[in-house]
C-alpha beads as a LAMMPS data file, in Angstrom:
LAMMPS data file: protein, C-alpha beads

492 atoms
491 bonds

1 atom types
1 bond types

-500.0 500.0 xlo xhi
-500.0 500.0 ylo yhi
-500.0 500.0 zlo zhi

Masses

1 110.0

Atoms # bond

1 1 1 298.378 -268.383 68.651
2 1 1 299.926 -267.900 71.719
3 1 1 297.104 -266.803 73.276
4 1 1 295.916 -270.526 72.186
5 1 1 298.134 -272.422 72.969
6 1 1 297.843 -271.025 76.850
7 1 1 294.147 -271.639 76.731
8 1 1 294.429 -274.657 75.906
9 1 1 296.803 -275.475 79.040
10 1 1 294.351 -273.765 81.513
11 1 1 291.424 -276.490 79.750
12 1 1 293.900 -279.511 81.127
13 1 1 295.195 -278.029 84.499
14 1 1 291.656 -279.400 85.877
15 1 1 291.858 -282.853 84.280
16 1 1 295.378 -283.690 85.585
17 1 1 294.449 -282.643 88.805
18 1 1 291.286 -284.777 88.630
19 1 1 293.958 -288.185 87.555
20 1 1 296.161 -286.433 90.377
21 1 1 293.064 -287.077 92.792
22 1 1 291.850 -290.136 91.353
23 1 1 295.537 -291.618 91.776
24 1 1 296.624 -290.812 95.287
25 1 1 292.303 -292.252 95.837
26 1 1 293.300 -295.528 94.042
27 1 1 296.501 -296.049 96.027
28 1 1 294.935 -295.000 99.493
29 1 1 291.832 -298.108 98.732
30 1 1 294.792 -300.462 97.947
31 1 1 296.800 -299.322 100.969
32 1 1 293.341 -300.045 103.318
33 1 1 292.527 -303.098 101.596
34 1 1 289.625 -301.443 99.818
35 1 1 290.337 -302.070 96.883
36 1 1 289.999 -305.146 96.780
37 1 1 286.404 -305.263 97.865
38 1 1 286.085 -302.664 95.004
39 1 1 286.786 -305.660 92.665
40 1 1 284.483 -307.921 94.082
41 1 1 281.997 -305.983 92.064
42 1 1 283.477 -305.944 89.174
43 1 1 284.512 -309.501 88.624
44 1 1 282.927 -311.883 86.030
45 1 1 280.391 -314.290 88.087
46 1 1 281.437 -317.693 87.842
47 1 1 280.805 -319.816 84.971
48 1 1 277.215 -321.904 86.113
49 1 1 278.942 -325.427 85.297
50 1 1 280.866 -324.919 88.647
51 1 1 279.749 -325.407 91.662
52 1 1 279.676 -322.587 94.182
53 1 1 279.521 -323.784 97.921
54 1 1 277.352 -322.156 99.644
55 1 1 278.416 -318.814 101.455
56 1 1 278.789 -319.661 105.365
57 1 1 279.209 -316.694 107.243
58 1 1 280.260 -317.610 111.094
59 1 1 277.915 -315.471 113.407
60 1 1 279.724 -312.422 114.930
61 1 1 280.874 -313.088 118.856
62 1 1 278.162 -311.209 120.975
63 1 1 279.117 -308.080 121.974
64 1 1 280.131 -308.497 125.021
65 1 1 279.203 -306.233 127.929
66 1 1 282.658 -304.195 128.755
67 1 1 283.598 -305.883 132.372
68 1 1 283.437 -302.732 134.843
69 1 1 286.773 -302.001 136.107
70 1 1 285.048 -301.758 139.345
71 1 1 281.882 -302.188 141.167
72 1 1 280.171 -299.404 143.063
73 1 1 280.068 -301.680 146.127
74 1 1 282.667 -304.939 146.902
75 1 1 281.618 -307.532 149.788
76 1 1 283.481 -310.368 151.006
77 1 1 281.570 -313.213 151.511
78 1 1 282.488 -313.563 155.042
79 1 1 281.358 -309.865 155.933
80 1 1 277.821 -311.337 156.389
81 1 1 278.741 -314.525 158.644
82 1 1 280.078 -316.958 156.394
83 1 1 282.312 -319.711 157.275
84 1 1 283.935 -321.746 154.470
85 1 1 284.867 -325.266 157.129
86 1 1 282.798 -327.455 154.372
87 1 1 280.081 -327.828 156.948
88 1 1 278.150 -324.850 157.780
89 1 1 275.304 -323.805 156.024
90 1 1 275.840 -320.497 154.016
91 1 1 273.313 -319.720 151.749
92 1 1 272.051 -317.113 154.465
93 1 1 275.308 -315.601 153.918
94 1 1 274.764 -315.696 150.462
95 1 1 271.365 -313.877 150.071
96 1 1 272.323 -310.934 152.666
97 1 1 275.063 -310.454 150.131
98 1 1 273.332 -310.647 146.770
99 1 1 270.647 -308.420 148.611
100 1 1 273.259 -305.887 149.572
101 1 1 274.295 -305.874 145.728
102 1 1 270.884 -305.417 145.002
103 1 1 270.788 -301.961 146.317
104 1 1 273.128 -300.799 143.849
105 1 1 271.915 -302.056 140.766
106 1 1 271.652 -298.745 139.135
107 1 1 274.624 -297.512 140.310
108 1 1 277.464 -299.813 138.619
109 1 1 276.237 -302.697 140.727
110 1 1 277.949 -304.930 142.886
111 1 1 281.430 -307.792 143.098
112 1 1 280.684 -310.447 146.180
113 1 1 284.104 -312.102 146.411
114 1 1 284.476 -315.459 147.722
115 1 1 287.674 -316.270 149.778
116 1 1 289.559 -319.727 149.715
117 1 1 287.514 -321.795 151.366
118 1 1 284.678 -324.948 151.525
119 1 1 281.810 -323.123 151.423
120 1 1 278.710 -325.114 151.752
121 1 1 275.454 -323.840 150.358
122 1 1 272.124 -324.760 149.803
123 1 1 270.436 -322.882 145.802
124 1 1 270.699 -319.120 145.901
125 1 1 270.025 -316.602 143.169
126 1 1 272.109 -314.621 141.691
127 1 1 270.762 -310.156 140.871
128 1 1 271.353 -308.095 137.659
129 1 1 275.098 -305.870 137.669
130 1 1 276.548 -308.280 139.824
131 1 1 280.063 -310.144 140.150
132 1 1 280.678 -313.117 141.899
133 1 1 284.287 -313.511 142.295
134 1 1 285.967 -317.180 142.986
135 1 1 289.363 -316.583 144.569
136 1 1 291.723 -319.382 144.224
137 1 1 291.306 -322.281 146.298
138 1 1 287.409 -321.381 146.886
139 1 1 284.722 -323.538 146.264
140 1 1 281.513 -323.309 146.694
141 1 1 279.815 -326.713 147.576
142 1 1 275.985 -327.753 147.081
143 1 1 274.326 -329.220 149.644
144 1 1 273.436 -332.896 148.834
145 1 1 270.064 -333.034 150.498
146 1 1 267.348 -332.325 147.884
147 1 1 265.057 -331.232 150.548
148 1 1 267.291 -327.624 150.540
149 1 1 266.524 -327.535 146.994
150 1 1 263.714 -325.960 145.941
151 1 1 260.784 -327.136 143.193
152 1 1 260.133 -324.879 140.205
153 1 1 257.448 -324.891 137.301
154 1 1 258.544 -327.556 134.633
155 1 1 260.685 -324.941 131.768
156 1 1 257.908 -323.703 129.568
157 1 1 258.995 -325.428 126.227
158 1 1 259.371 -328.695 127.629
159 1 1 256.117 -329.005 129.176
160 1 1 257.162 -331.232 132.482
161 1 1 260.402 -332.133 134.004
162 1 1 263.048 -333.510 131.615
163 1 1 263.163 -337.129 133.827
164 1 1 259.665 -336.540 135.908
165 1 1 256.308 -334.911 135.208
166 1 1 255.880 -331.707 137.543
167 1 1 257.996 -329.517 138.423
168 1 1 261.554 -329.927 138.404
169 1 1 264.491 -328.836 140.889
170 1 1 266.267 -325.618 140.548
171 1 1 269.921 -324.944 140.368
172 1 1 272.428 -324.054 142.526
173 1 1 273.515 -321.143 141.269
174 1 1 270.154 -319.517 139.798
175 1 1 268.634 -316.267 137.741
176 1 1 266.116 -315.023 135.547
177 1 1 264.867 -311.938 133.781
178 1 1 268.898 -310.554 134.622
179 1 1 271.599 -308.280 133.250
180 1 1 274.685 -307.545 133.057
181 1 1 275.891 -310.701 135.137
182 1 1 279.732 -311.668 135.682
183 1 1 280.848 -315.006 137.074
184 1 1 284.528 -315.416 137.212
185 1 1 287.499 -315.781 139.168
186 1 1 291.048 -316.873 139.886
187 1 1 289.726 -320.330 138.833
188 1 1 287.824 -320.941 141.718
189 1 1 285.242 -323.742 142.088
190 1 1 281.672 -324.650 141.670
191 1 1 281.034 -328.447 143.062
192 1 1 277.481 -330.021 142.850
193 1 1 278.658 -332.836 145.056
194 1 1 276.350 -334.794 141.894
195 1 1 277.470 -338.010 143.525
196 1 1 274.449 -338.419 145.734
197 1 1 272.231 -336.991 143.058
198 1 1 273.383 -340.275 140.441
199 1 1 273.060 -342.799 143.179
200 1 1 269.211 -341.796 143.794
201 1 1 268.405 -341.557 140.134
202 1 1 270.102 -344.437 139.213
203 1 1 267.465 -346.594 142.279
204 1 1 264.718 -344.447 141.138
205 1 1 264.399 -342.389 144.579
206 1 1 264.019 -338.873 143.361
207 1 1 260.203 -338.042 141.934
208 1 1 261.235 -334.670 140.070
209 1 1 264.397 -334.054 137.311
210 1 1 267.303 -333.287 138.994
211 1 1 268.540 -329.435 138.772
212 1 1 271.525 -327.950 136.907
213 1 1 274.735 -326.724 138.753
214 1 1 274.353 -323.020 137.342
215 1 1 270.863 -322.094 135.178
216 1 1 270.496 -318.613 133.935
217 1 1 266.887 -317.710 132.274
218 1 1 265.415 -314.693 130.421
219 1 1 269.047 -312.504 130.753
220 1 1 271.284 -310.963 129.021
221 1 1 274.683 -309.136 128.481
222 1 1 275.740 -312.358 131.260
223 1 1 279.716 -313.604 131.350
224 1 1 280.713 -316.777 132.502
225 1 1 284.254 -317.298 132.811
226 1 1 288.488 -318.394 134.360
227 1 1 286.521 -320.937 137.247
228 1 1 286.048 -324.486 137.415
229 1 1 282.613 -326.478 136.897
230 1 1 281.990 -330.021 138.393
231 1 1 279.769 -332.787 139.645
232 1 1 276.566 -331.253 138.493
233 1 1 273.346 -333.152 139.715
234 1 1 272.041 -332.764 135.937
235 1 1 273.281 -330.737 133.441
236 1 1 275.789 -328.055 133.956
237 1 1 275.534 -325.359 132.343
238 1 1 272.565 -324.015 131.413
239 1 1 271.601 -320.494 129.561
240 1 1 267.761 -320.730 128.739
241 1 1 266.043 -318.226 126.365
242 1 1 269.615 -315.678 126.736
243 1 1 270.700 -313.312 124.793
244 1 1 274.393 -312.051 124.370
245 1 1 276.371 -314.602 126.393
246 1 1 280.200 -314.830 126.154
247 1 1 281.675 -318.729 128.236
248 1 1 285.236 -318.535 128.425
249 1 1 287.951 -320.174 130.249
250 1 1 285.971 -323.181 131.885
251 1 1 286.912 -326.314 132.945
252 1 1 283.986 -328.427 133.038
253 1 1 284.128 -332.119 135.167
254 1 1 282.368 -335.322 135.822
255 1 1 283.268 -338.692 135.895
256 1 1 282.706 -340.054 131.886
257 1 1 280.625 -343.338 133.641
258 1 1 278.246 -343.381 136.408
259 1 1 277.360 -339.733 136.290
260 1 1 273.786 -339.406 133.738
261 1 1 273.207 -336.601 131.988
262 1 1 275.978 -334.559 133.454
263 1 1 276.320 -332.165 129.767
264 1 1 278.770 -329.428 129.985
265 1 1 277.427 -326.752 128.745
266 1 1 273.258 -326.385 127.284
267 1 1 272.509 -323.474 125.113
268 1 1 268.696 -323.508 125.248
269 1 1 267.086 -321.682 122.952
270 1 1 269.912 -318.886 122.974
271 1 1 270.646 -316.035 120.453
272 1 1 274.558 -314.138 119.952
273 1 1 276.621 -316.392 122.007
274 1 1 280.423 -317.485 122.026
275 1 1 281.529 -320.429 123.591
276 1 1 285.701 -320.717 123.568
277 1 1 288.933 -321.762 125.272
278 1 1 287.193 -324.414 127.257
279 1 1 288.537 -328.115 128.389
280 1 1 285.205 -330.476 129.088
281 1 1 285.362 -333.691 130.337
282 1 1 281.772 -335.751 131.790
283 1 1 279.286 -338.257 131.930
284 1 1 276.948 -336.896 128.980
285 1 1 277.333 -334.630 126.090
286 1 1 280.598 -332.078 126.343
287 1 1 277.933 -329.266 124.619
288 1 1 274.163 -329.969 123.356
289 1 1 272.943 -327.155 121.957
290 1 1 268.605 -327.691 122.662
291 1 1 265.694 -324.968 122.041
292 1 1 263.034 -326.917 123.236
293 1 1 260.803 -330.793 123.582
294 1 1 258.417 -331.515 120.686
295 1 1 254.518 -329.790 121.066
296 1 1 255.780 -327.044 123.903
297 1 1 259.244 -326.175 122.201
298 1 1 257.196 -325.335 119.195
299 1 1 254.521 -323.350 120.656
300 1 1 257.547 -321.865 122.633
301 1 1 259.091 -321.074 119.458
302 1 1 262.429 -319.644 120.041
303 1 1 265.648 -320.674 118.382
304 1 1 268.615 -321.024 119.627
305 1 1 271.198 -318.983 116.882
306 1 1 274.165 -317.204 115.733
307 1 1 276.298 -319.628 117.894
308 1 1 279.755 -319.463 117.898
309 1 1 282.098 -322.026 119.520
310 1 1 285.940 -322.337 119.203
311 1 1 289.171 -324.036 121.112
312 1 1 287.762 -326.276 123.049
313 1 1 289.203 -329.340 124.091
314 1 1 286.203 -332.388 124.881
315 1 1 286.074 -335.930 126.226
316 1 1 282.512 -337.473 126.378
317 1 1 282.921 -341.255 126.593
318 1 1 279.374 -342.474 127.077
319 1 1 277.786 -339.647 124.610
320 1 1 279.106 -337.115 122.035
321 1 1 281.420 -333.897 122.064
322 1 1 279.364 -331.246 120.557
323 1 1 275.562 -332.525 119.801
324 1 1 272.380 -330.261 118.483
325 1 1 269.315 -331.475 119.660
326 1 1 267.626 -333.649 120.264
327 1 1 265.359 -331.082 121.720
328 1 1 265.425 -328.675 118.636
329 1 1 261.757 -328.125 118.782
330 1 1 262.238 -324.152 118.317
331 1 1 265.232 -324.796 115.690
332 1 1 268.950 -324.175 115.833
333 1 1 270.892 -322.412 112.505
334 1 1 273.888 -320.220 112.438
335 1 1 275.870 -322.353 114.435
336 1 1 279.850 -322.207 113.663
337 1 1 282.099 -324.572 115.384
338 1 1 285.830 -324.360 114.873
339 1 1 288.786 -325.520 115.781
340 1 1 287.835 -328.216 118.290
341 1 1 290.078 -331.339 119.460
342 1 1 287.377 -334.674 120.797
343 1 1 289.583 -337.513 122.194
344 1 1 288.460 -341.112 124.051
345 1 1 284.759 -340.406 123.478
346 1 1 281.510 -342.403 121.806
347 1 1 280.456 -340.079 118.890
348 1 1 282.095 -336.676 117.999
349 1 1 280.045 -334.163 116.676
350 1 1 276.359 -334.694 116.144
351 1 1 273.147 -333.749 115.328
352 1 1 269.666 -335.912 116.769
353 1 1 266.594 -335.329 116.128
354 1 1 263.340 -337.229 115.354
355 1 1 259.566 -336.767 113.933
356 1 1 257.659 -335.284 116.562
357 1 1 260.702 -332.855 117.000
358 1 1 259.047 -329.861 114.111
359 1 1 261.743 -326.813 112.944
360 1 1 264.795 -326.948 111.577
361 1 1 268.652 -327.447 111.536
362 1 1 270.385 -325.040 109.281
363 1 1 273.583 -323.760 108.241
364 1 1 275.630 -325.545 110.401
365 1 1 279.722 -325.349 109.845
366 1 1 282.010 -327.515 111.503
367 1 1 286.079 -326.595 110.362
368 1 1 288.904 -327.963 111.825
369 1 1 288.002 -330.613 114.147
370 1 1 290.127 -333.406 115.051
371 1 1 289.180 -336.886 116.153
372 1 1 291.244 -339.508 118.558
373 1 1 290.221 -342.847 119.269
374 1 1 286.268 -342.096 118.729
375 1 1 283.421 -344.648 117.783
376 1 1 282.134 -342.537 115.521
377 1 1 283.041 -339.282 113.857
378 1 1 280.726 -337.607 112.150
379 1 1 276.258 -338.122 113.340
380 1 1 273.285 -337.544 111.906
381 1 1 270.525 -339.559 113.663
382 1 1 266.710 -338.184 112.688
383 1 1 264.921 -341.468 114.542
384 1 1 265.998 -340.072 118.047
385 1 1 262.203 -341.175 119.938
386 1 1 262.214 -339.267 123.298
387 1 1 258.884 -338.010 123.408
388 1 1 256.399 -336.097 125.877
389 1 1 253.121 -337.635 125.886
390 1 1 250.504 -335.701 123.466
391 1 1 253.691 -335.042 120.748
392 1 1 252.620 -334.548 117.325
393 1 1 254.370 -337.404 115.048
394 1 1 253.747 -335.353 111.702
395 1 1 256.411 -332.554 113.094
396 1 1 259.047 -333.625 111.045
397 1 1 261.897 -331.318 111.091
398 1 1 264.123 -330.108 108.686
399 1 1 267.247 -330.654 108.457
400 1 1 269.849 -328.616 105.818
401 1 1 272.960 -326.703 104.965
402 1 1 275.748 -328.707 106.961
403 1 1 279.729 -328.014 106.157
404 1 1 282.229 -330.195 107.045
405 1 1 285.576 -328.531 106.281
406 1 1 288.980 -329.798 107.768
407 1 1 288.093 -332.758 109.449
408 1 1 290.970 -334.578 110.657
409 1 1 291.867 -337.717 113.066
410 1 1 292.828 -341.008 113.872
411 1 1 291.919 -344.271 115.626
412 1 1 288.068 -343.872 114.736
413 1 1 285.723 -346.941 114.271
414 1 1 283.400 -345.329 111.753
415 1 1 283.907 -341.693 110.444
416 1 1 280.935 -340.599 109.242
417 1 1 277.090 -341.724 109.433
418 1 1 274.672 -339.633 108.352
419 1 1 271.071 -341.256 108.633
420 1 1 268.498 -339.524 106.695
421 1 1 264.563 -341.112 106.114
422 1 1 262.097 -340.620 103.523
423 1 1 260.463 -338.326 106.281
424 1 1 263.180 -336.365 106.833
425 1 1 266.061 -336.519 104.416
426 1 1 268.897 -334.366 105.100
427 1 1 269.765 -331.898 101.924
428 1 1 272.879 -330.031 101.272
429 1 1 275.775 -331.738 102.667
430 1 1 278.689 -330.377 101.992
431 1 1 282.817 -332.318 102.386
432 1 1 286.043 -330.938 101.993
433 1 1 289.952 -331.363 103.106
434 1 1 288.771 -334.466 105.368
435 1 1 291.211 -337.495 106.169
436 1 1 290.201 -339.435 109.500
437 1 1 292.470 -342.395 110.313
438 1 1 289.894 -345.538 110.646
439 1 1 290.639 -348.619 113.400
440 1 1 290.271 -351.360 111.074
441 1 1 290.146 -351.743 107.467
442 1 1 286.686 -352.223 106.590
443 1 1 283.644 -351.397 104.228
444 1 1 280.904 -348.687 104.327
445 1 1 282.685 -346.419 106.866
446 1 1 281.444 -343.889 104.975
447 1 1 277.724 -344.234 106.015
448 1 1 274.759 -342.355 104.470
449 1 1 271.095 -342.316 103.492
450 1 1 268.912 -340.579 102.408
451 1 1 270.978 -337.475 102.176
452 1 1 272.131 -335.122 98.999
453 1 1 275.262 -333.003 98.943
454 1 1 278.682 -332.908 97.493
455 1 1 282.741 -333.577 98.495
456 1 1 284.782 -331.155 96.750
457 1 1 288.381 -332.537 95.963
458 1 1 290.036 -335.609 97.455
459 1 1 288.258 -336.821 101.278
460 1 1 289.199 -339.953 103.446
461 1 1 287.976 -342.118 103.520
462 1 1 285.924 -341.904 100.200
463 1 1 282.166 -340.758 100.161
464 1 1 279.467 -342.639 99.875
465 1 1 278.153 -343.009 96.702
466 1 1 274.682 -340.428 97.971
467 1 1 276.887 -337.458 97.346
468 1 1 277.995 -335.799 93.906
469 1 1 281.985 -335.493 93.650
470 1 1 283.589 -332.641 92.258
471 1 1 287.206 -331.492 91.898
472 1 1 289.517 -329.129 93.211
473 1 1 288.040 -326.570 90.724
474 1 1 284.730 -327.087 91.532
475 1 1 284.222 -329.478 88.675
476 1 1 281.516 -331.833 88.452
477 1 1 283.636 -335.516 88.413
478 1 1 280.448 -337.536 89.048
479 1 1 276.651 -336.719 89.418
480 1 1 275.003 -339.693 92.069
481 1 1 271.310 -340.798 91.236
482 1 1 271.260 -342.782 94.694
483 1 1 271.066 -339.716 97.159
484 1 1 268.201 -342.267 98.781
485 1 1 270.365 -345.357 99.405
486 1 1 270.617 -346.744 102.784
487 1 1 274.298 -348.069 103.787
488 1 1 273.608 -347.678 107.700
489 1 1 275.776 -350.519 109.894
490 1 1 275.147 -350.248 113.424
491 1 1 277.286 -353.807 113.774
492 1 1 280.215 -351.910 114.231

Bonds

1 1 1 2
2 1 2 3
3 1 3 4
4 1 4 5
5 1 5 6
6 1 6 7
7 1 7 8
8 1 8 9
9 1 9 10
10 1 10 11
11 1 11 12
12 1 12 13
13 1 13 14
14 1 14 15
15 1 15 16
16 1 16 17
17 1 17 18
18 1 18 19
19 1 19 20
20 1 20 21
21 1 21 22
22 1 22 23
23 1 23 24
24 1 24 25
25 1 25 26
26 1 26 27
27 1 27 28
28 1 28 29
29 1 29 30
30 1 30 31
31 1 31 32
32 1 32 33
33 1 33 34
34 1 34 35
35 1 35 36
36 1 36 37
37 1 37 38
38 1 38 39
39 1 39 40
40 1 40 41
41 1 41 42
42 1 42 43
43 1 43 44
44 1 44 45
45 1 45 46
46 1 46 47
47 1 47 48
48 1 48 49
49 1 49 50
50 1 50 51
51 1 51 52
52 1 52 53
53 1 53 54
54 1 54 55
55 1 55 56
56 1 56 57
57 1 57 58
58 1 58 59
59 1 59 60
60 1 60 61
61 1 61 62
62 1 62 63
63 1 63 64
64 1 64 65
65 1 65 66
66 1 66 67
67 1 67 68
68 1 68 69
69 1 69 70
70 1 70 71
71 1 71 72
72 1 72 73
73 1 73 74
74 1 74 75
75 1 75 76
76 1 76 77
77 1 77 78
78 1 78 79
79 1 79 80
80 1 80 81
81 1 81 82
82 1 82 83
83 1 83 84
84 1 84 85
85 1 85 86
86 1 86 87
87 1 87 88
88 1 88 89
89 1 89 90
90 1 90 91
91 1 91 92
92 1 92 93
93 1 93 94
94 1 94 95
95 1 95 96
96 1 96 97
97 1 97 98
98 1 98 99
99 1 99 100
100 1 100 101
101 1 101 102
102 1 102 103
103 1 103 104
104 1 104 105
105 1 105 106
106 1 106 107
107 1 107 108
108 1 108 109
109 1 109 110
110 1 110 111
111 1 111 112
112 1 112 113
113 1 113 114
114 1 114 115
115 1 115 116
116 1 116 117
117 1 117 118
118 1 118 119
119 1 119 120
120 1 120 121
121 1 121 122
122 1 122 123
123 1 123 124
124 1 124 125
125 1 125 126
126 1 126 127
127 1 127 128
128 1 128 129
129 1 129 130
130 1 130 131
131 1 131 132
132 1 132 133
133 1 133 134
134 1 134 135
135 1 135 136
136 1 136 137
137 1 137 138
138 1 138 139
139 1 139 140
140 1 140 141
141 1 141 142
142 1 142 143
143 1 143 144
144 1 144 145
145 1 145 146
146 1 146 147
147 1 147 148
148 1 148 149
149 1 149 150
150 1 150 151
151 1 151 152
152 1 152 153
153 1 153 154
154 1 154 155
155 1 155 156
156 1 156 157
157 1 157 158
158 1 158 159
159 1 159 160
160 1 160 161
161 1 161 162
162 1 162 163
163 1 163 164
164 1 164 165
165 1 165 166
166 1 166 167
167 1 167 168
168 1 168 169
169 1 169 170
170 1 170 171
171 1 171 172
172 1 172 173
173 1 173 174
174 1 174 175
175 1 175 176
176 1 176 177
177 1 177 178
178 1 178 179
179 1 179 180
180 1 180 181
181 1 181 182
182 1 182 183
183 1 183 184
184 1 184 185
185 1 185 186
186 1 186 187
187 1 187 188
188 1 188 189
189 1 189 190
190 1 190 191
191 1 191 192
192 1 192 193
193 1 193 194
194 1 194 195
195 1 195 196
196 1 196 197
197 1 197 198
198 1 198 199
199 1 199 200
200 1 200 201
201 1 201 202
202 1 202 203
203 1 203 204
204 1 204 205
205 1 205 206
206 1 206 207
207 1 207 208
208 1 208 209
209 1 209 210
210 1 210 211
211 1 211 212
212 1 212 213
213 1 213 214
214 1 214 215
215 1 215 216
216 1 216 217
217 1 217 218
218 1 218 219
219 1 219 220
220 1 220 221
221 1 221 222
222 1 222 223
223 1 223 224
224 1 224 225
225 1 225 226
226 1 226 227
227 1 227 228
228 1 228 229
229 1 229 230
230 1 230 231
231 1 231 232
232 1 232 233
233 1 233 234
234 1 234 235
235 1 235 236
236 1 236 237
237 1 237 238
238 1 238 239
239 1 239 240
240 1 240 241
241 1 241 242
242 1 242 243
243 1 243 244
244 1 244 245
245 1 245 246
246 1 246 247
247 1 247 248
248 1 248 249
249 1 249 250
250 1 250 251
251 1 251 252
252 1 252 253
253 1 253 254
254 1 254 255
255 1 255 256
256 1 256 257
257 1 257 258
258 1 258 259
259 1 259 260
260 1 260 261
261 1 261 262
262 1 262 263
263 1 263 264
264 1 264 265
265 1 265 266
266 1 266 267
267 1 267 268
268 1 268 269
269 1 269 270
270 1 270 271
271 1 271 272
272 1 272 273
273 1 273 274
274 1 274 275
275 1 275 276
276 1 276 277
277 1 277 278
278 1 278 279
279 1 279 280
280 1 280 281
281 1 281 282
282 1 282 283
283 1 283 284
284 1 284 285
285 1 285 286
286 1 286 287
287 1 287 288
288 1 288 289
289 1 289 290
290 1 290 291
291 1 291 292
292 1 292 293
293 1 293 294
294 1 294 295
295 1 295 296
296 1 296 297
297 1 297 298
298 1 298 299
299 1 299 300
300 1 300 301
301 1 301 302
302 1 302 303
303 1 303 304
304 1 304 305
305 1 305 306
306 1 306 307
307 1 307 308
308 1 308 309
309 1 309 310
310 1 310 311
311 1 311 312
312 1 312 313
313 1 313 314
314 1 314 315
315 1 315 316
316 1 316 317
317 1 317 318
318 1 318 319
319 1 319 320
320 1 320 321
321 1 321 322
322 1 322 323
323 1 323 324
324 1 324 325
325 1 325 326
326 1 326 327
327 1 327 328
328 1 328 329
329 1 329 330
330 1 330 331
331 1 331 332
332 1 332 333
333 1 333 334
334 1 334 335
335 1 335 336
336 1 336 337
337 1 337 338
338 1 338 339
339 1 339 340
340 1 340 341
341 1 341 342
342 1 342 343
343 1 343 344
344 1 344 345
345 1 345 346
346 1 346 347
347 1 347 348
348 1 348 349
349 1 349 350
350 1 350 351
351 1 351 352
352 1 352 353
353 1 353 354
354 1 354 355
355 1 355 356
356 1 356 357
357 1 357 358
358 1 358 359
359 1 359 360
360 1 360 361
361 1 361 362
362 1 362 363
363 1 363 364
364 1 364 365
365 1 365 366
366 1 366 367
367 1 367 368
368 1 368 369
369 1 369 370
370 1 370 371
371 1 371 372
372 1 372 373
373 1 373 374
374 1 374 375
375 1 375 376
376 1 376 377
377 1 377 378
378 1 378 379
379 1 379 380
380 1 380 381
381 1 381 382
382 1 382 383
383 1 383 384
384 1 384 385
385 1 385 386
386 1 386 387
387 1 387 388
388 1 388 389
389 1 389 390
390 1 390 391
391 1 391 392
392 1 392 393
393 1 393 394
394 1 394 395
395 1 395 396
396 1 396 397
397 1 397 398
398 1 398 399
399 1 399 400
400 1 400 401
401 1 401 402
402 1 402 403
403 1 403 404
404 1 404 405
405 1 405 406
406 1 406 407
407 1 407 408
408 1 408 409
409 1 409 410
410 1 410 411
411 1 411 412
412 1 412 413
413 1 413 414
414 1 414 415
415 1 415 416
416 1 416 417
417 1 417 418
418 1 418 419
419 1 419 420
420 1 420 421
421 1 421 422
422 1 422 423
423 1 423 424
424 1 424 425
425 1 425 426
426 1 426 427
427 1 427 428
428 1 428 429
429 1 429 430
430 1 430 431
431 1 431 432
432 1 432 433
433 1 433 434
434 1 434 435
435 1 435 436
436 1 436 437
437 1 437 438
438 1 438 439
439 1 439 440
440 1 440 441
441 1 441 442
442 1 442 443
443 1 443 444
444 1 444 445
445 1 445 446
446 1 446 447
447 1 447 448
448 1 448 449
449 1 449 450
450 1 450 451
451 1 451 452
452 1 452 453
453 1 453 454
454 1 454 455
455 1 455 456
456 1 456 457
457 1 457 458
458 1 458 459
459 1 459 460
460 1 460 461
461 1 461 462
462 1 462 463
463 1 463 464
464 1 464 465
465 1 465 466
466 1 466 467
467 1 467 468
468 1 468 469
469 1 469 470
470 1 470 471
471 1 471 472
472 1 472 473
473 1 473 474
474 1 474 475
475 1 475 476
476 1 476 477
477 1 477 478
478 1 478 479
479 1 479 480
480 1 480 481
481 1 481 482
482 1 482 483
483 1 483 484
484 1 484 485
485 1 485 486
486 1 486 487
487 1 487 488
488 1 488 489
489 1 489 490
490 1 490 491
491 1 491 492
């Protein structure tokens, strides 16, 4: 009997040991929050009767190139004979400095310090593995005589210059096929002195499309931060077909009127991009995400995708705070726009396209957006008809999976205007947590046409009849049978 008891105890020891091991492991998983993730796999699926909002996973910020604690070589612009008096043309000094840095491309690169002063220059090109550092009080001035600005071939996804057929002017600061480039400083300024360009454009004295202030093309691992960009001749910051960019802590300025097409930031066929902590007040869109124009963009076929935009303040009196399009013929997807304050602007957040664009706009999240004194808050427009010669009107874009969560504000004339069409119906639009104060008590302030989607819970103003209504628990309250009804009113 005693031997049997001892034998049974010996059999229990492994079981007890295993029990304690499992218990300790579960405690560890709980402490590290892993148990919650494990439970996701065993939780019962939701009832089919409850709509589950499409899960939107914001794109991760790009893997930023680690800023070097030092470059292999560091130069001052004055080492190359530059004079910061605002009158001397310093183009050759910039070119000699950048040529010296290029020698160190395989050895860690180089840094060019631009000291306090007014440094007048014609356009110049950057090189890889370079830091352009603008000290406090440093101002790079673009020369105003367009004869100093080189002409470049049209962008392949646009076919010809955006304003004129044929070549286009280059940018003040330019780069192609680069890697590991940093433009930063102690809030120094790059000033395009664009007023003369705007005047000549209005008077039709230019034969070629104006150039951006900064244009980086076919490049990767780019950081632009802690500087002021102002008075660009055309678009201010134009990254084109680039990958892995960070744009942070910029101030971008142009007159809110009389400065045509001075968009703040125009990501164009870019992938893996972060834009954050900027103040933008310009004469056109604050940000405009693009990917090519009609048949040329369709053929080029490079989308803008995986873009995070957050923590911005924007003013755009004649256009929109943040736009997608209208040139989006390579497609735009996986865009997260969060924590944005748009004030004193014509429009807040806008998607614009048309038959002929082709491609798609999909998987777009707008979250925590604040409007302050706007004409129209949310816009989707499908008849923005600016086309190059020879476009295909049957190339119809797709717009779907657009989410608006946490939309608030005051002083908005029309909070929502979503204008689909029989050719371009807008699918799977989602609203939740919206409260926008309107300027006057009017009807038709939530306007829709050819749109289907849903609203979760109470929102103000009340949604158009095109959308399905669910309560906060996700239970269907009212199914719409009027997705194609049009209630667009441009009279106010």
